[in-house]
PyMOL CGO cylinders between C-alpha atoms (Angstrom):
from pymol import cmd
from pymol.cgo import CYLINDER

trace = [
    CYLINDER, 6.16, -12.40, 67.90, 8.84, -13.33, 65.43, 0.3, 1, 1, 1, 1, 1, 1,
    CYLINDER, 8.84, -13.33, 65.43, 8.07, -14.50, 61.95, 0.3, 1, 1, 1, 1, 1, 1,
    CYLINDER, 8.07, -14.50, 61.95, 9.57, -17.87, 60.69, 0.3, 1, 1, 1, 1, 1, 1,
    CYLINDER, 9.57, -17.87, 60.69, 9.87, -19.25, 64.19, 0.3, 1, 1, 1, 1, 1, 1,
    CYLINDER, 9.87, -19.25, 64.19, 8.33, -22.27, 65.97, 0.3, 1, 1, 1, 1, 1, 1,
    CYLINDER, 8.33, -22.27, 65.97, 7.53, -21.73, 69.50, 0.3, 1, 1, 1, 1, 1, 1,
    CYLINDER, 7.53, -21.73, 69.50, 7.89, -24.72, 71.89, 0.3, 1, 1, 1, 1, 1, 1,
    CYLINDER, 7.89, -24.72, 71.89, 4.85, -23.87, 73.98, 0.3, 1, 1, 1, 1, 1, 1,
    CYLINDER, 4.85, -23.87, 73.98, 1.19, -24.23, 74.22, 0.3, 1, 1, 1, 1, 1, 1,
    CYLINDER, 1.19, -24.23, 74.22, -0.48, -22.29, 71.41, 0.3, 1, 1, 1, 1, 1, 1,
    CYLINDER, -0.48, -22.29, 71.41, -2.75, -20.52, 74.05, 0.3, 1, 1, 1, 1, 1, 1,
    CYLINDER, -2.75, -20.52, 74.05, 0.53, -19.02, 75.47, 0.3, 1, 1, 1, 1, 1, 1,
    CYLINDER, 0.53, -19.02, 75.47, 1.75, -17.89, 71.94, 0.3, 1, 1, 1, 1, 1, 1,
    CYLINDER, 1.75, -17.89, 71.94, -1.76, -16.42, 70.91, 0.3, 1, 1, 1, 1, 1, 1,
    CYLINDER, -1.76, -16.42, 70.91, -1.89, -14.45, 74.30, 0.3, 1, 1, 1, 1, 1, 1,
    CYLINDER, -1.89, -14.45, 74.30, 1.01, -12.28, 72.87, 0.3, 1, 1, 1, 1, 1, 1,
    CYLINDER, 1.01, -12.28, 72.87, -0.61, -11.82, 69.52, 0.3, 1, 1, 1, 1, 1, 1,
    CYLINDER, -0.61, -11.82, 69.52, -2.53, -8.62, 68.56, 0.3, 1, 1, 1, 1, 1, 1,
    CYLINDER, -2.53, -8.62, 68.56, -6.05, -9.07, 67.14, 0.3, 1, 1, 1, 1, 1, 1,
    CYLINDER, -6.05, -9.07, 67.14, -6.18, -9.93, 63.41, 0.3, 1, 1, 1, 1, 1, 1,
    CYLINDER, -6.18, -9.93, 63.41, -2.45, -9.79, 63.11, 0.3, 1, 1, 1, 1, 1, 1,
    CYLINDER, -2.45, -9.79, 63.11, -2.25, -13.13, 61.28, 0.3, 1, 1, 1, 1, 1, 1,
    CYLINDER, -2.25, -13.13, 61.28, -3.41, -13.44, 57.74, 0.3, 1, 1, 1, 1, 1, 1,
    CYLINDER, -3.41, -13.44, 57.74, -4.35, -17.23, 57.95, 0.3, 1, 1, 1, 1, 1, 1,
    CYLINDER, -4.35, -17.23, 57.95, -4.45, -19.88, 60.44, 0.3, 1, 1, 1, 1, 1, 1,
    CYLINDER, -4.45, -19.88, 60.44, -4.04, -23.28, 58.75, 0.3, 1, 1, 1, 1, 1, 1,
    CYLINDER, -4.04, -23.28, 58.75, -3.61, -26.11, 61.20, 0.3, 1, 1, 1, 1, 1, 1,
    CYLINDER, -3.61, -26.11, 61.20, -4.25, -29.86, 61.75, 0.3, 1, 1, 1, 1, 1, 1,
    CYLINDER, -4.25, -29.86, 61.75, -5.04, -30.28, 65.52, 0.3, 1, 1, 1, 1, 1, 1,
    CYLINDER, -5.04, -30.28, 65.52, -5.21, -33.67, 67.13, 0.3, 1, 1, 1, 1, 1, 1,
    CYLINDER, -5.21, -33.67, 67.13, -8.10, -35.72, 65.89, 0.3, 1, 1, 1, 1, 1, 1,
    CYLINDER, -8.10, -35.72, 65.89, -9.35, -37.12, 69.14, 0.3, 1, 1, 1, 1, 1, 1,
    CYLINDER, -9.35, -37.12, 69.14, -9.28, -40.75, 67.84, 0.3, 1, 1, 1, 1, 1, 1,
    CYLINDER, -9.28, -40.75, 67.84, -6.47, -42.47, 70.11, 0.3, 1, 1, 1, 1, 1, 1,
    CYLINDER, -6.47, -42.47, 70.11, -3.31, -41.54, 68.29, 0.3, 1, 1, 1, 1, 1, 1,
    CYLINDER, -3.31, -41.54, 68.29, -0.20, -41.68, 70.25, 0.3, 1, 1, 1, 1, 1, 1,
    CYLINDER, -0.20, -41.68, 70.25, 1.17, -38.17, 70.51, 0.3, 1, 1, 1, 1, 1, 1,
    CYLINDER, 1.17, -38.17, 70.51, 4.21, -37.44, 72.53, 0.3, 1, 1, 1, 1, 1, 1,
    CYLINDER, 4.21, -37.44, 72.53, 2.55, -34.89, 74.83, 0.3, 1, 1, 1, 1, 1, 1,
    CYLINDER, 2.55, -34.89, 74.83, -1.01, -35.19, 74.47, 0.3, 1, 1, 1, 1, 1, 1,
    CYLINDER, -1.01, -35.19, 74.47, -3.76, -37.77, 75.33, 0.3, 1, 1, 1, 1, 1, 1,
    CYLINDER, -3.76, -37.77, 75.33, -5.72, -38.03, 72.17, 0.3, 1, 1, 1, 1, 1, 1,
    CYLINDER, -5.72, -38.03, 72.17, -9.18, -38.75, 73.45, 0.3, 1, 1, 1, 1, 1, 1,
    CYLINDER, -9.18, -38.75, 73.45, -12.50, -37.43, 72.04, 0.3, 1, 1, 1, 1, 1, 1,
    CYLINDER, -12.50, -37.43, 72.04, -13.36, -35.77, 75.26, 0.3, 1, 1, 1, 1, 1, 1,
    CYLINDER, -13.36, -35.77, 75.26, -9.83, -33.93, 75.13, 0.3, 1, 1, 1, 1, 1, 1,
    CYLINDER, -9.83, -33.93, 75.13, -10.61, -32.94, 71.48, 0.3, 1, 1, 1, 1, 1, 1,
    CYLINDER, -10.61, -32.94, 71.48, -13.96, -31.17, 72.36, 0.3, 1, 1, 1, 1, 1, 1,
    CYLINDER, -13.96, -31.17, 72.36, -12.26, -29.33, 75.30, 0.3, 1, 1, 1, 1, 1, 1,
    CYLINDER, -12.26, -29.33, 75.30, -9.26, -28.46, 73.24, 0.3, 1, 1, 1, 1, 1, 1,
    CYLINDER, -9.26, -28.46, 73.24, -11.26, -27.01, 70.21, 0.3, 1, 1, 1, 1, 1, 1,
    CYLINDER, -11.26, -27.01, 70.21, -13.62, -25.14, 72.62, 0.3, 1, 1, 1, 1, 1, 1,
    CYLINDER, -13.62, -25.14, 72.62, -10.54, -23.64, 74.16, 0.3, 1, 1, 1, 1, 1, 1,
    CYLINDER, -10.54, -23.64, 74.16, -8.38, -22.52, 71.39, 0.3, 1, 1, 1, 1, 1, 1,
    CYLINDER, -8.38, -22.52, 71.39, -10.81, -21.88, 68.45, 0.3, 1, 1, 1, 1, 1, 1,
    CYLINDER, -10.81, -21.88, 68.45, -12.03, -18.47, 70.07, 0.3, 1, 1, 1, 1, 1, 1,
    CYLINDER, -12.03, -18.47, 70.07, -8.31, -17.38, 70.30, 0.3, 1, 1, 1, 1, 1, 1,
    CYLINDER, -8.31, -17.38, 70.30, -7.58, -18.40, 66.82, 0.3, 1, 1, 1, 1, 1, 1,
    CYLINDER, -7.58, -18.40, 66.82, -10.53, -16.28, 65.51, 0.3, 1, 1, 1, 1, 1, 1,
    CYLINDER, -10.53, -16.28, 65.51, -9.39, -13.45, 67.53, 0.3, 1, 1, 1, 1, 1, 1,
    CYLINDER, -9.39, -13.45, 67.53, -5.78, -13.30, 66.18, 0.3, 1, 1, 1, 1, 1, 1,
    CYLINDER, -5.78, -13.30, 66.18, -6.38, -14.48, 62.42, 0.3, 1, 1, 1, 1, 1, 1,
    CYLINDER, -6.38, -14.48, 62.42, -8.34, -12.98, 59.58, 0.3, 1, 1, 1, 1, 1, 1,
    CYLINDER, -8.34, -12.98, 59.58, -8.95, -16.40, 58.18, 0.3, 1, 1, 1, 1, 1, 1,
    CYLINDER, -8.95, -16.40, 58.18, -9.09, -19.93, 59.96, 0.3, 1, 1, 1, 1, 1, 1,
    CYLINDER, -9.09, -19.93, 59.96, -9.05, -23.34, 58.25, 0.3, 1, 1, 1, 1, 1, 1,
    CYLINDER, -9.05, -23.34, 58.25, -8.86, -26.66, 60.01, 0.3, 1, 1, 1, 1, 1, 1,
    CYLINDER, -8.86, -26.66, 60.01, -10.16, -30.09, 59.53, 0.3, 1, 1, 1, 1, 1, 1,
    CYLINDER, -10.16, -30.09, 59.53, -13.40, -30.90, 61.35, 0.3, 1, 1, 1, 1, 1, 1,
    CYLINDER, -13.40, -30.90, 61.35, -11.83, -34.05, 62.64, 0.3, 1, 1, 1, 1, 1, 1,
    CYLINDER, -11.83, -34.05, 62.64, -14.62, -36.52, 61.96, 0.3, 1, 1, 1, 1, 1, 1,
    CYLINDER, -14.62, -36.52, 61.96, -17.91, -35.61, 60.17, 0.3, 1, 1, 1, 1, 1, 1,
    CYLINDER, -17.91, -35.61, 60.17, -20.00, -36.65, 63.27, 0.3, 1, 1, 1, 1, 1, 1,
    CYLINDER, -20.00, -36.65, 63.27, -18.83, -33.56, 65.17, 0.3, 1, 1, 1, 1, 1, 1,
    CYLINDER, -18.83, -33.56, 65.17, -20.21, -31.10, 62.69, 0.3, 1, 1, 1, 1, 1, 1,
    CYLINDER, -20.21, -31.10, 62.69, -23.47, -30.77, 64.75, 0.3, 1, 1, 1, 1, 1, 1,
    CYLINDER, -23.47, -30.77, 64.75, -21.40, -29.91, 67.93, 0.3, 1, 1, 1, 1, 1, 1,
    CYLINDER, -21.40, -29.91, 67.93, -19.28, -27.37, 65.89, 0.3, 1, 1, 1, 1, 1, 1,
    CYLINDER, -19.28, -27.37, 65.89, -22.28, -25.62, 64.39, 0.3, 1, 1, 1, 1, 1, 1,
    CYLINDER, -22.28, -25.62, 64.39, -23.95, -25.35, 67.75, 0.3, 1, 1, 1, 1, 1, 1,
    CYLINDER, -23.95, -25.35, 67.75, -20.79, -23.93, 69.41, 0.3, 1, 1, 1, 1, 1, 1,
    CYLINDER, -20.79, -23.93, 69.41, -18.46, -22.47, 66.93, 0.3, 1, 1, 1, 1, 1, 1,
    CYLINDER, -18.46, -22.47, 66.93, -20.33, -22.21, 63.49, 0.3, 1, 1, 1, 1, 1, 1,
    CYLINDER, -20.33, -22.21, 63.49, -17.94, -21.79, 60.55, 0.3, 1, 1, 1, 1, 1, 1,
    CYLINDER, -17.94, -21.79, 60.55, -18.76, -19.39, 57.45, 0.3, 1, 1, 1, 1, 1, 1,
    CYLINDER, -18.76, -19.39, 57.45, -18.52, -22.41, 55.30, 0.3, 1, 1, 1, 1, 1, 1,
    CYLINDER, -18.52, -22.41, 55.30, -16.82, -25.78, 54.58, 0.3, 1, 1, 1, 1, 1, 1,
    CYLINDER, -16.82, -25.78, 54.58, -14.27, -27.08, 52.12, 0.3, 1, 1, 1, 1, 1, 1,
    CYLINDER, -14.27, -27.08, 52.12, -14.41, -30.65, 51.10, 0.3, 1, 1, 1, 1, 1, 1,
    CYLINDER, -14.41, -30.65, 51.10, -11.11, -32.33, 51.06, 0.3, 1, 1, 1, 1, 1, 1,
    CYLINDER, -11.11, -32.33, 51.06, -11.74, -35.41, 48.57, 0.3, 1, 1, 1, 1, 1, 1,
    CYLINDER, -11.74, -35.41, 48.57, -9.20, -38.07, 49.43, 0.3, 1, 1, 1, 1, 1, 1,
    CYLINDER, -9.20, -38.07, 49.43, -10.49, -40.73, 46.92, 0.3, 1, 1, 1, 1, 1, 1,
    CYLINDER, -10.49, -40.73, 46.92, -9.79, -44.42, 47.68, 0.3, 1, 1, 1, 1, 1, 1,
    CYLINDER, -9.79, -44.42, 47.68, -7.31, -44.77, 50.54, 0.3, 1, 1, 1, 1, 1, 1,
    CYLINDER, -7.31, -44.77, 50.54, -6.32, -48.31, 49.30, 0.3, 1, 1, 1, 1, 1, 1,
    CYLINDER, -6.32, -48.31, 49.30, -8.14, -50.14, 52.14, 0.3, 1, 1, 1, 1, 1, 1,
    CYLINDER, -8.14, -50.14, 52.14, -11.24, -52.00, 52.59, 0.3, 1, 1, 1, 1, 1, 1,
    CYLINDER, -11.24, -52.00, 52.59, -14.00, -50.10, 54.37, 0.3, 1, 1, 1, 1, 1, 1,
    CYLINDER, -14.00, -50.10, 54.37, -17.43, -50.73, 55.94, 0.3, 1, 1, 1, 1, 1, 1,
    CYLINDER, -17.43, -50.73, 55.94, -20.36, -48.92, 54.76, 0.3, 1, 1, 1, 1, 1, 1,
    CYLINDER, -20.36, -48.92, 54.76, -20.27, -45.45, 56.42, 0.3, 1, 1, 1, 1, 1, 1,
    CYLINDER, -20.27, -45.45, 56.42, -16.67, -44.58, 55.75, 0.3, 1, 1, 1, 1, 1, 1,
    CYLINDER, -16.67, -44.58, 55.75, -16.18, -41.22, 54.11, 0.3, 1, 1, 1, 1, 1, 1,
    CYLINDER, -16.18, -41.22, 54.11, -13.78, -40.54, 51.10, 0.3, 1, 1, 1, 1, 1, 1,
    CYLINDER, -13.78, -40.54, 51.10, -13.97, -36.89, 52.05, 0.3, 1, 1, 1, 1, 1, 1,
    CYLINDER, -13.97, -36.89, 52.05, -13.17, -34.69, 54.99, 0.3, 1, 1, 1, 1, 1, 1,
    CYLINDER, -13.17, -34.69, 54.99, -14.83, -31.36, 55.79, 0.3, 1, 1, 1, 1, 1, 1,
    CYLINDER, -14.83, -31.36, 55.79, -12.68, -28.51, 56.63, 0.3, 1, 1, 1, 1, 1, 1,
    CYLINDER, -12.68, -28.51, 56.63, -13.91, -25.53, 58.72, 0.3, 1, 1, 1, 1, 1, 1,
    CYLINDER, -13.91, -25.53, 58.72, -13.53, -22.06, 57.23, 0.3, 1, 1, 1, 1, 1, 1,
    CYLINDER, -13.53, -22.06, 57.23, -13.83, -18.95, 59.28, 0.3, 1, 1, 1, 1, 1, 1,
    CYLINDER, -13.83, -18.95, 59.28, -13.37, -15.65, 57.53, 0.3, 1, 1, 1, 1, 1, 1,
    CYLINDER, -13.37, -15.65, 57.53, -12.60, -14.73, 54.11, 0.3, 1, 1, 1, 1, 1, 1,
    CYLINDER, -12.60, -14.73, 54.11, -9.92, -14.92, 51.60, 0.3, 1, 1, 1, 1, 1, 1,
    CYLINDER, -9.92, -14.92, 51.60, -7.46, -12.07, 51.92, 0.3, 1, 1, 1, 1, 1, 1,
    CYLINDER, -7.46, -12.07, 51.92, -7.84, -10.60, 48.37, 0.3, 1, 1, 1, 1, 1, 1,
    CYLINDER, -7.84, -10.60, 48.37, -11.70, -11.50, 48.27, 0.3, 1, 1, 1, 1, 1, 1,
    CYLINDER, -11.70, -11.50, 48.27, -11.40, -13.49, 45.07, 0.3, 1, 1, 1, 1, 1, 1,
    CYLINDER, -11.40, -13.49, 45.07, -13.38, -16.66, 44.33, 0.3, 1, 1, 1, 1, 1, 1,
    CYLINDER, -13.38, -16.66, 44.33, -12.18, -19.96, 46.04, 0.3, 1, 1, 1, 1, 1, 1,
    CYLINDER, -12.18, -19.96, 46.04, -13.62, -23.58, 45.23, 0.3, 1, 1, 1, 1, 1, 1,
    CYLINDER, -13.62, -23.58, 45.23, -15.11, -25.32, 48.15, 0.3, 1, 1, 1, 1, 1, 1,
    CYLINDER, -15.11, -25.32, 48.15, -13.60, -28.75, 47.23, 0.3, 1, 1, 1, 1, 1, 1,
    CYLINDER, -13.60, -28.75, 47.23, -10.09, -29.95, 46.40, 0.3, 1, 1, 1, 1, 1, 1,
    CYLINDER, -10.09, -29.95, 46.40, -8.14, -33.25, 45.84, 0.3, 1, 1, 1, 1, 1, 1,
    CYLINDER, -8.14, -33.25, 45.84, -4.69, -34.26, 46.92, 0.3, 1, 1, 1, 1, 1, 1,
    CYLINDER, -4.69, -34.26, 46.92, -3.12, -37.45, 48.08, 0.3, 1, 1, 1, 1, 1, 1,
    CYLINDER, -3.12, -37.45, 48.08, -4.17, -38.23, 51.55, 0.3, 1, 1, 1, 1, 1, 1,
    CYLINDER, -4.17, -38.23, 51.55, -1.43, -40.44, 52.77, 0.3, 1, 1, 1, 1, 1, 1,
    CYLINDER, -1.43, -40.44, 52.77, 1.46, -39.04, 54.66, 0.3, 1, 1, 1, 1, 1, 1,
    CYLINDER, 1.46, -39.04, 54.66, 4.96, -39.19, 53.25, 0.3, 1, 1, 1, 1, 1, 1,
    CYLINDER, 4.96, -39.19, 53.25, 6.57, -42.62, 53.53, 0.3, 1, 1, 1, 1, 1, 1,
    CYLINDER, 6.57, -42.62, 53.53, 8.88, -41.08, 56.16, 0.3, 1, 1, 1, 1, 1, 1,
    CYLINDER, 8.88, -41.08, 56.16, 6.38, -39.83, 58.85, 0.3, 1, 1, 1, 1, 1, 1,
    CYLINDER, 6.38, -39.83, 58.85, 9.45, -38.26, 60.75, 0.3, 1, 1, 1, 1, 1, 1,
    CYLINDER, 9.45, -38.26, 60.75, 8.43, -39.74, 64.01, 0.3, 1, 1, 1, 1, 1, 1,
    CYLINDER, 8.43, -39.74, 64.01, 5.12, -37.95, 64.06, 0.3, 1, 1, 1, 1, 1, 1,
    CYLINDER, 5.12, -37.95, 64.06, 1.85, -40.11, 64.28, 0.3, 1, 1, 1, 1, 1, 1,
    CYLINDER, 1.85, -40.11, 64.28, -0.28, -38.15, 61.72, 0.3, 1, 1, 1, 1, 1, 1,
    CYLINDER, -0.28, -38.15, 61.72, 1.66, -35.83, 59.32, 0.3, 1, 1, 1, 1, 1, 1,
    CYLINDER, 1.66, -35.83, 59.32, -0.34, -34.13, 56.61, 0.3, 1, 1, 1, 1, 1, 1,
    CYLINDER, -0.34, -34.13, 56.61, 1.01, -34.29, 52.99, 0.3, 1, 1, 1, 1, 1, 1,
    CYLINDER, 1.01, -34.29, 52.99, 2.47, -31.02, 51.90, 0.3, 1, 1, 1, 1, 1, 1,
    CYLINDER, 2.47, -31.02, 51.90, 0.21, -30.79, 48.86, 0.3, 1, 1, 1, 1, 1, 1,
    CYLINDER, 0.21, -30.79, 48.86, -2.67, -30.44, 51.32, 0.3, 1, 1, 1, 1, 1, 1,
    CYLINDER, -2.67, -30.44, 51.32, -1.25, -27.08, 52.83, 0.3, 1, 1, 1, 1, 1, 1,
    CYLINDER, -1.25, -27.08, 52.83, -0.04, -26.09, 49.21, 0.3, 1, 1, 1, 1, 1, 1,
    CYLINDER, -0.04, -26.09, 49.21, -3.58, -26.15, 47.88, 0.3, 1, 1, 1, 1, 1, 1,
    CYLINDER, -3.58, -26.15, 47.88, -5.09, -24.21, 50.73, 0.3, 1, 1, 1, 1, 1, 1,
    CYLINDER, -5.09, -24.21, 50.73, -2.34, -21.63, 50.99, 0.3, 1, 1, 1, 1, 1, 1,
    CYLINDER, -2.34, -21.63, 50.99, -2.12, -20.98, 47.15, 0.3, 1, 1, 1, 1, 1, 1,
    CYLINDER, -2.12, -20.98, 47.15, -5.87, -20.38, 47.04, 0.3, 1, 1, 1, 1, 1, 1,
    CYLINDER, -5.87, -20.38, 47.04, -6.03, -18.06, 50.02, 0.3, 1, 1, 1, 1, 1, 1,
    CYLINDER, -6.03, -18.06, 50.02, -2.91, -16.02, 49.15, 0.3, 1, 1, 1, 1, 1, 1,
    CYLINDER, -2.91, -16.02, 49.15, -2.77, -15.98, 45.27, 0.3, 1, 1, 1, 1, 1, 1,
    CYLINDER, -2.77, -15.98, 45.27, -0.10, -13.51, 44.60, 0.3, 1, 1, 1, 1, 1, 1,
    CYLINDER, -0.10, -13.51, 44.60, 0.04, -11.83, 48.26, 0.3, 1, 1, 1, 1, 1, 1,
    CYLINDER, 0.04, -11.83, 48.26, 2.73, -12.62, 50.76, 0.3, 1, 1, 1, 1, 1, 1,
    CYLINDER, 2.73, -12.62, 50.76, 1.10, -13.48, 53.93, 0.3, 1, 1, 1, 1, 1, 1,
    CYLINDER, 1.10, -13.48, 53.93, 1.78, -14.82, 57.35, 0.3, 1, 1, 1, 1, 1, 1,
    CYLINDER, 1.78, -14.82, 57.35, 0.35, -18.23, 58.22, 0.3, 1, 1, 1, 1, 1, 1,
    CYLINDER, 0.35, -18.23, 58.22, 0.17, -19.36, 61.70, 0.3, 1, 1, 1, 1, 1, 1,
    CYLINDER, 0.17, -19.36, 61.70, -0.17, -23.17, 62.69, 0.3, 1, 1, 1, 1, 1, 1,
    CYLINDER, -0.17, -23.17, 62.69, -0.93, -23.69, 66.46, 0.3, 1, 1, 1, 1, 1, 1,
    CYLINDER, -0.93, -23.69, 66.46, -0.30, -27.37, 66.21, 0.3, 1, 1, 1, 1, 1, 1,
    CYLINDER, -0.30, -27.37, 66.21, 2.74, -27.34, 64.06, 0.3, 1, 1, 1, 1, 1, 1,
    CYLINDER, 2.74, -27.34, 64.06, 3.64, -31.06, 64.47, 0.3, 1, 1, 1, 1, 1, 1,
    CYLINDER, 3.64, -31.06, 64.47, 6.30, -31.96, 62.04, 0.3, 1, 1, 1, 1, 1, 1,
    CYLINDER, 6.30, -31.96, 62.04, 6.30, -28.70, 60.19, 0.3, 1, 1, 1, 1, 1, 1,
    CYLINDER, 6.30, -28.70, 60.19, 4.18, -29.34, 56.94, 0.3, 1, 1, 1, 1, 1, 1,
    CYLINDER, 4.18, -29.34, 56.94, 2.59, -25.91, 57.13, 0.3, 1, 1, 1, 1, 1, 1,
    CYLINDER, 2.59, -25.91, 57.13, 5.93, -24.11, 57.59, 0.3, 1, 1, 1, 1, 1, 1,
    CYLINDER, 5.93, -24.11, 57.59, 7.55, -26.24, 54.70, 0.3, 1, 1, 1, 1, 1, 1,
    CYLINDER, 7.55, -26.24, 54.70, 4.50, -25.08, 52.47, 0.3, 1, 1, 1, 1, 1, 1,
    CYLINDER, 4.50, -25.08, 52.47, 5.04, -21.46, 53.47, 0.3, 1, 1, 1, 1, 1, 1,
    CYLINDER, 5.04, -21.46, 53.47, 8.75, -21.65, 52.62, 0.3, 1, 1, 1, 1, 1, 1,
    CYLINDER, 8.75, -21.65, 52.62, 8.01, -23.43, 49.33, 0.3, 1, 1, 1, 1, 1, 1,
    CYLINDER, 8.01, -23.43, 49.33, 5.49, -20.83, 48.31, 0.3, 1, 1, 1, 1, 1, 1,
    CYLINDER, 5.49, -20.83, 48.31, 7.39, -17.65, 49.58, 0.3, 1, 1, 1, 1, 1, 1,
    CYLINDER, 7.39, -17.65, 49.58, 5.22, -16.83, 52.75, 0.3, 1, 1, 1, 1, 1, 1,
    CYLINDER, 5.22, -16.83, 52.75, 6.10, -16.27, 56.35, 0.3, 1, 1, 1, 1, 1, 1,
    CYLINDER, 6.10, -16.27, 56.35, 5.11, -18.61, 58.97, 0.3, 1, 1, 1, 1, 1, 1,
    CYLINDER, 5.11, -18.61, 58.97, 4.67, -18.91, 62.85, 0.3, 1, 1, 1, 1, 1, 1,
    CYLINDER, 4.67, -18.91, 62.85, 4.26, -22.10, 64.63, 0.3, 1, 1, 1, 1, 1, 1,
    CYLINDER, 4.26, -22.10, 64.63, 3.43, -23.54, 68.16, 0.3, 1, 1, 1, 1, 1, 1,
    CYLINDER, 3.43, -23.54, 68.16, 4.22, -26.97, 69.28, 0.3, 1, 1, 1, 1, 1, 1,
    CYLINDER, 4.22, -26.97, 69.28, 3.94, -28.31, 72.78, 0.3, 1, 1, 1, 1, 1, 1,
    CYLINDER, 3.94, -28.31, 72.78, 6.17, -31.28, 72.14, 0.3, 1, 1, 1, 1, 1, 1,
    CYLINDER, 6.17, -31.28, 72.14, 9.99, -30.50, 72.01, 0.3, 1, 1, 1, 1, 1, 1,
    CYLINDER, 9.99, -30.50, 72.01, 10.42, -33.87, 69.96, 0.3, 1, 1, 1, 1, 1, 1,
    CYLINDER, 10.42, -33.87, 69.96, 8.11, -32.61, 67.28, 0.3, 1, 1, 1, 1, 1, 1,
    CYLINDER, 8.11, -32.61, 67.28, 9.72, -29.06, 67.37, 0.3, 1, 1, 1, 1, 1, 1,
    CYLINDER, 9.72, -29.06, 67.37, 13.11, -30.66, 66.72, 0.3, 1, 1, 1, 1, 1, 1,
    CYLINDER, 13.11, -30.66, 66.72, 11.68, -32.79, 63.74, 0.3, 1, 1, 1, 1, 1, 1,
    CYLINDER, 11.68, -32.79, 63.74, 10.12, -29.60, 62.18, 0.3, 1, 1, 1, 1, 1, 1,
    CYLINDER, 10.12, -29.60, 62.18, 13.32, -27.58, 62.58, 0.3, 1, 1, 1, 1, 1, 1,
    CYLINDER, 13.32, -27.58, 62.58, 15.30, -30.33, 60.89, 0.3, 1, 1, 1, 1, 1, 1,
    CYLINDER, 15.30, -30.33, 60.89, 12.88, -30.60, 58.09, 0.3, 1, 1, 1, 1, 1, 1,
    CYLINDER, 12.88, -30.60, 58.09, 12.83, -26.70, 57.72, 0.3, 1, 1, 1, 1, 1, 1,
    CYLINDER, 12.83, -26.70, 57.72, 16.48, -26.66, 57.70, 0.3, 1, 1, 1, 1, 1, 1,
    CYLINDER, 16.48, -26.66, 57.70, 16.75, -29.18, 54.91, 0.3, 1, 1, 1, 1, 1, 1,
    CYLINDER, 16.75, -29.18, 54.91, 14.02, -27.28, 52.90, 0.3, 1, 1, 1, 1, 1, 1,
    CYLINDER, 14.02, -27.28, 52.90, 16.02, -23.99, 53.21, 0.3, 1, 1, 1, 1, 1, 1,
    CYLINDER, 16.02, -23.99, 53.21, 19.24, -25.64, 52.09, 0.3, 1, 1, 1, 1, 1, 1,
    CYLINDER, 19.24, -25.64, 52.09, 17.55, -26.99, 48.98, 0.3, 1, 1, 1, 1, 1, 1,
    CYLINDER, 17.55, -26.99, 48.98, 15.85, -23.69, 48.16, 0.3, 1, 1, 1, 1, 1, 1,
    CYLINDER, 15.85, -23.69, 48.16, 19.24, -21.88, 48.35, 0.3, 1, 1, 1, 1, 1, 1,
    CYLINDER, 19.24, -21.88, 48.35, 20.91, -24.52, 46.16, 0.3, 1, 1, 1, 1, 1, 1,
]
cmd.load_cgo(trace, "trace")
């Protein structure tokens, strides 16, 4: 496994070559199972359950700490029955700027497995903008970089760590690692999204060196 590399393959293949607990943090944003139009994935709810059931045990094997969205609050019951987390982080999004029916949530749970690398305290809530950047880079659901920044900074503090994203998408987690001085590894099954991420990373490195 090479640091600062995105592997264009299924994350199960990438993780098969990883030693137990060789990754400091897995931070990832898997498909949500809500019908988004991904290039190489059918984003149904049934597929989400199957995907998480398959990949989460491997993520817990290779990483010291794993953080990912619950991808809908209603799924927490299934998650706690099958893959109970150590605790939750609340990502408070605030008003999303559109009308909503009763039952809509302004926050999203993030599943947390394991402990911080340096064992210091960490709040269980945070707030960043929830909307993706104006340029979505051709990806249906990119996370804002502030989302990755907040989590990585709290987990790492002053330590340099390696962060793995099994669902790299447009490269947000990698960009946050570059910005904050950490190593990254990514897996992305779509060649289209790999190319998008690599272009964004190249631009970030040019700006960093300038």
